[in-house]
N, C-alpha and C positions, 0 to 999 in steps of 0.2 A: 385902432379903436380904443376909446376910453373904457376902463373897467366899468361894469355895471354896478350900480349902487345896490346894496343888499340891506333889507329891513326884515328882521326876524320877528315873527308874530309870537305872542305869549301862549302858545298852545302845544307845549311838549307832551308826548305820550309814547307808549310802545309802538304805535303805528306811524307817528309823525316824527319820531326822533326828537331833535332839539326844538322842532316847531316848523312852521311854514315860512320859507324864505320868499319874500316878495322882491322881485328885481325891477329896477328902473334903468332904462337906457335912454340916451339922447340928452341934448342940451336945450335947444330951443323947441324941439319937438320930442316930448318925453313919452315913452311907452312904459306902461306898468305890465309886468308879467306875473300872474297869479296873485291877486290882491289878498287872498287868504280869508280868514274868518271875519265875521261882522263884529269887530272889536273896536271900540271908540278910539283907544289910544293908538292902535295899529293904523287905522285908517287916517287918523289925524297926522301921524308921522309920515305916511305916504304923501298926503296932500302938501305937507310942509316941504318935503324934499322935492316934490314936483314943481314948486315955485310958480304955480299958476300956469304951467306949460304942459300939463298932461293932456294928450290928445288921443291916446289909444289905451284900452285896458284889455289885455289878452288873458284868457283863461285856458290852461292846458286841458282841463277836464272838469266835469261838474260834480266834484266831491266837495263837501262843505268846507274842508280845510283849505281848499283852493279858490272856491267860487263864491262863498257865502257873502263876502264883503263887496262883491262886484257891483251890485245894483246901487248900494248906498254910495260907493266911491264914484260911480257914474253921476249920481245926483249931485255930489259935492263938487265935481269937476266939469261936468258937461261932456265928458268924453264917452264915446260909445264902447260897449262891451263886445269883444270879438271872440268867438269860439266855434267849435265844430257844430254844436247844437245843444239840445236839452240833455238831461241826464240819461235818457233812455234811447236817444238816437244813435244809429250806427251799429246796433247789436248784430252779431252773426246770425245766420239763419236758424241754427239750432237753439241759440239762446233766445231769439225772438219768439220761437215756438214755445219754449219753456215758460217764458214770461207771460205770453198770451194765455197759456193754459192755466196759469195760477198755481202750477205745481211747485215751482221753486221761486223763492223770493230772496234776492240778494239784499240790496239796500244798505250795505255797510257804508254809511257816510254819504249816500246819494243826496244831492241838492235838488229835490224835486221841484223847487220853485224857480230854478235857474232857466232863463231864456236869454240868449245873446241878442244884441241889437243887429249884429252882422254875423252871418254864418260863413265860416271859412272852408275852403276846399283844399284837398291835397295838392301840393306843388304850387299853390298860390303865392305870389310875391307881394308883400306889403312894404311900400317904400316911402320914406320922407327924406328931406334934405339931410337929416342927421343919421339915419339908419335904414337898413333893409333887412327884413325878416322873411325867410322862406318857410312856408307852412308844410309840415309833414304829418299826415294822418298815420298815427302809430297805435292802433288798438291793441289790446291785450290786458292791461290793467283796467282799462275802461273802454267801452265801445267807441266813444268819441274822443279818445285821448289824442292830443297833438303834441308834437315837438316843434320847436322854432329854431331854425338854423340862422345864425348871426355870424356871417363869415365862416371861419373854421371852428367856431364854438356853437354848441347846440344846447339850448334850454330844453331839458329832457323830462320835465315834470316828474312823474313817478315811474317812468319806464325803467330807468336805471338809477340805483342809489348805491353809494359806496359802503354804507353801514349796514344795509339790510337787503334781503331779497324783496321782490315786489309782491304784494297781495294780489291774487287773481281770484275773484269771487263771482261765480256764475249767479244770475244770467248776465251780469254786466262785464265780468272778466272772461277772457277766452284764451286758453293756453296756446292753441294753434296760432291764433293771431299774435300772441306775445312772441312766439319764436320768429314769426315773420318780421315783426317790428324790430326785434333785436338784430336780425340779419340785415335789415335795411340800414340801421344805424351803423353796423359794422362796415357795410359796403361804402358808406359815406366817409369813413375814416376821419372822424372829427379829431381835432387837436385837444379838445377839452369838452367835457359835459358838465352842465350846471343843473343838478337836480333841485327840485323845490324843497327837499328835505335833506339836510346833511351837507357835507363839504363838497367843493368842486372835485371832479374826477379828472385828474391831470393826465392819466394814461388810460384812455377809454377802452381800447381794444382788448387788453387782458381782462378787464372787468366785465365787458360784454361776454367774452368767452367763458369766464367763470360762472356767470349767471346762467348761461345756456347749459353748461355742464352740470350745474346744481340741479336744474330741472330734469335733465336726462337721468341723473343719479336718483332723483326722487321717483321718477317713473319706474326705474328698475327695482327700487325698493317696494313700490306698490305691487308690481307684477310678482315679485318673490313672495310677498305677504299673501296675495290672492292665490298663488299656487298652494300655499299652506292651508288656507281656509277662506271661503267667501266672506265678505264683510261689507259693512256700510262705510260711507266716508268718515263718519264719526268714529267708528271702531278702528279704522285704519289710522286715523289721526292719533288716537290714543296709543296704538301700537308703534307708530313711527316717530312721533314727536315727543320731546321732553321739554315742555314749556310751562310757564305759570298758568294756572287754571283759567284766568280771564282770556288767555290767548287761544284756547282750544277752538272756539267758534271760527276764528280766522284760519287756524290750521285745517279745520274740517273743510272750509271753503276752498282752500288751496288744493286739498286732496280731491275734492269733487271736480275741480277744473281738470285735473289729470285724468280722472275716471271718464269724464265726458269726452275728452280728446281720445282716450283709448277706445271708447265705444265707437267713435267716428271712424277710427282706424281698424275696427273689427277685432281688436285684441281682447276686449272684455265684453261682457254682456250683463243684462239685468232682467229680472222678471217683472212683467206688468208695466205700469207707467213709470216714467222716470221722475223720482222725487229726491229730495235731500236725504231721505231715509232708505232709499233703494239698497238692496243687497246686490253686490257686484261679484262676478265670478269670471274665471278665465273662459274665453270662448272655446 
């Protein structure tokens, strides 16, 4: 297989790393994976490299840095947009209840205007004379997150990155789903992972194991802190993270995902209705 073409969007940040990498595969039948932000220069570069042969636009999940440019790229090329669904589809049962109640609002980067032309299902195969992609529904970072297997390479969106751990932000992110998705990737034993942010991961299994271990260690830290004193997700984030002030909201969301998972497992409890400001304690 020919190497995918990479086009880097001009949207670097603490959460996107160097920016969004848009991938193009195929010669006569070109597929775009994660068109990225709605940026004129970036979309024009994608169209130019597609040489009038773009026939599919895949979106791994409906976050603005991945999906915002999809609709305009579709208008520019005539190619359909393929994804799991809208920004809110596929939420786990507890997160769906939280969202419906209005108690917890995530929304970090959600592309609420995103609607794909074609909805993809887990284990679906999309094939052209140039390439074949196997669809993997891998929730955790986002409810509708997809990975795309291309031979022994997997385009992994934001599920696994080499430079950072993945943000899990309820009610759109789910830690239990994230562990399941990591385990699924591990069982597939890919030769290489291509995240949308950052460099390719050439030795995937140790990195997958490292990320799972990081989450288990964070869970242990949360339990130790709660044994010392009940606290909110924000309070725990302040006790456990040392990050620049603008990143504390993301840290709080990550902590909240652990607390929700621990609640589901019966290890911690809270009083009253579950909100982002709930006090959690050991059960």
